C-alpha positions as CSV (number, residue, x, y, z in Angstrom):
1,M,20.7,38.8,71.9
2,P,22.3,35.5,70.2
3,M,22.1,35.1,66.7
4,T,19.6,32.3,65.3
5,T,19.5,30.7,62.5
6,T,16.7,32.4,61.3
7,D,18.8,35.4,61.3
8,L,21.3,34.2,58.7
9,S,21.0,34.6,55.3
10,P,20.7,31.7,53.0
11,E,24.2,32.0,51.2
12,T,25.3,31.8,55.1
13,E,23.3,28.9,56.0
14,R,24.8,26.5,52.5
15,R,28.0,27.6,53.3
16,R,27.3,26.3,56.8
17,A,26.1,23.0,55.8
18,W,28.9,22.5,53.4
19,M,31.4,23.0,56.4
20,S,29.3,20.9,59.2
21,L,29.5,18.1,56.1
22,L,33.2,18.4,56.0
23,A,33.9,18.6,59.4
24,T,32.7,15.0,59.9
25,A,33.1,13.3,56.8
26,P,35.3,10.4,57.2
27,E,38.5,11.4,56.0
28,R,39.5,8.4,53.6
29,L,36.5,9.0,51.2
30,L,36.7,13.2,51.7
31,S,40.3,11.9,49.9
32,D,38.9,9.7,47.3
33,L,36.5,12.2,45.9
34,M,38.6,15.1,46.0
35,S,41.0,12.9,43.4
36,A,38.1,12.8,41.4
37,L,38.1,16.5,41.4
38,G,42.1,16.5,39.3
39,P,45.1,18.1,41.3
40,A,44.5,20.8,43.6
41,P,44.4,24.3,42.6
42,E,47.2,26.8,43.7
43,H,46.6,28.2,47.2
44,R,48.7,29.0,49.3
45,I,48.3,28.5,53.6
46,L,47.3,31.4,55.2
47,R,46.7,29.4,58.6
48,A,48.5,26.2,58.8
49,P,46.7,23.0,60.0
50,E,47.2,23.3,64.3
51,V,45.2,21.3,66.1
52,G,43.2,22.2,69.3
53,G,40.5,21.7,71.8
54,V,36.8,23.3,71.5
55,M,34.1,23.3,74.8
56,V,30.9,21.3,73.3
57,R,27.5,22.6,75.0
58,G,24.6,20.8,75.4
59,R,21.0,21.2,76.0
60,A,18.8,19.2,78.2
61,G,16.3,18.0,76.5
62,G,17.6,19.7,73.5
63,T,15.8,22.9,74.8
64,G,16.6,23.7,77.8
65,A,19.5,25.4,79.7
66,A,23.3,25.1,77.9
67,F,25.4,23.7,79.5
68,N,29.2,22.5,79.2
69,M,29.8,18.9,78.0
70,G,33.2,18.7,77.6
71,E,35.9,19.4,75.3
72,M,36.4,18.1,72.0
73,T,39.7,17.4,69.7
74,V,39.5,19.8,66.5
75,T,41.7,20.9,63.5
76,R,41.6,24.1,61.9
77,C,43.5,25.0,58.7
78,A,42.3,28.4,56.5
79,L,44.1,29.2,53.0
80,R,43.9,31.7,49.9
81,L,43.5,30.4,46.3
82,A,45.3,32.0,43.4
83,D,42.3,33.9,42.9
84,G,41.7,35.2,46.6
85,T,39.3,33.2,47.7
86,V,39.8,32.1,51.1
87,G,38.7,29.0,52.8
88,H,38.6,27.6,55.8
89,G,38.6,24.2,57.2
90,Y,37.5,22.8,61.3
91,V,37.4,19.2,61.3
92,Q,36.9,16.7,64.4
93,G,40.1,15.3,65.3
94,R,44.1,15.7,64.5
95,S,44.1,15.6,61.4
96,R,46.1,18.5,59.3
97,D,45.0,16.8,55.4
98,H,41.5,16.9,56.5
99,A,41.3,19.9,57.6
100,T,43.5,21.5,55.0
101,R,41.0,19.2,52.4
102,A,38.1,20.9,54.2
103,A,39.3,24.5,53.8
104,L,40.0,23.4,49.9
105,V,36.6,22.4,49.3
106,D,35.4,25.8,51.0
107,A,36.8,27.7,49.0
108,L,36.3,25.7,46.2
109,M,32.5,25.9,46.8
110,Q,32.8,30.2,46.9
111,G,33.6,30.1,43.4
112,A,33.1,28.9,39.8
113,Q,33.8,25.4,40.4
114,A,31.2,25.2,43.3
115,E,28.8,23.0,41.1
116,E,31.1,19.9,40.4
117,V,32.7,20.2,43.3
118,E,28.5,19.9,44.6
119,A,28.7,16.9,42.3
120,K,31.9,14.6,42.9
121,V,32.7,15.8,46.9
122,L,29.4,17.2,49.0
123,G,26.9,15.1,47.3
124,P,28.6,11.5,47.6
125,L,29.3,12.8,51.1
126,R,25.9,13.7,51.9
127,R,24.8,10.5,50.5
128,A,27.3,8.4,52.9
129,R,26.6,10.3,55.7
130,D,22.4,10.0,55.1
131,E,23.1,6.0,54.5
132,K,24.9,6.0,58.1
133,R,22.7,8.0,59.9
134,E,18.9,5.3,58.2
135,A,21.6,2.2,59.0
136,R,22.3,3.3,62.5
137,A,18.5,4.1,63.0
138,A,17.6,0.7,61.3
139,R,19.7,-1.1,64.4
140,A,18.2,1.0,66.6
141,A,14.9,0.8,65.4
142,A,15.5,-3.4,65.8
143,T,15.9,-3.0,69.4
144,K,12.4,-1.2,70.2
145,V,10.0,-2.3,72.6
146,E,6.3,-1.9,73.2
147,F,5.1,-1.6,76.2
148,F,1.5,-1.9,77.0
149,T,-0.9,-2.4,79.5
150,M,-3.8,-5.4,79.6
151,A,-6.9,-4.2,81.1
152,R,-7.2,-6.0,84.5
153,G,-11.1,-6.3,84.1
154,E,-11.4,-4.8,87.7
155,D,-13.7,-2.0,86.3
């Protein structure tokens, strides 16, 4: 039986949320926000950034049977901080630097710098994502058409 999100621990859910945010974050914004943390901590690359593809799956109506929609290009990276914490990064596209930064943030979020990284990197990324979603929703709402039926008086 497949695992559902309700089967995951709160810690796993938090990590899943920040990794999702990093995977879709604009590369330039992530780079700018990470510069606020200062120089990157000492780390060793475990898996050099590599580009590959993944199958994207969908569900009809969001609840139907799963089907393969197509492939998407992703880049992944894994690294270890000097204290032994391992970070992983999976990002959309072909940017090796973006994947490395995502892995670095993942590792930092598991250690003592988590609050600072949350405040200086993840918080602003989350706000930028939410603003983008709201702007897209506002553009879509502007095109909404209301249909109604007039009584024809035959009754």
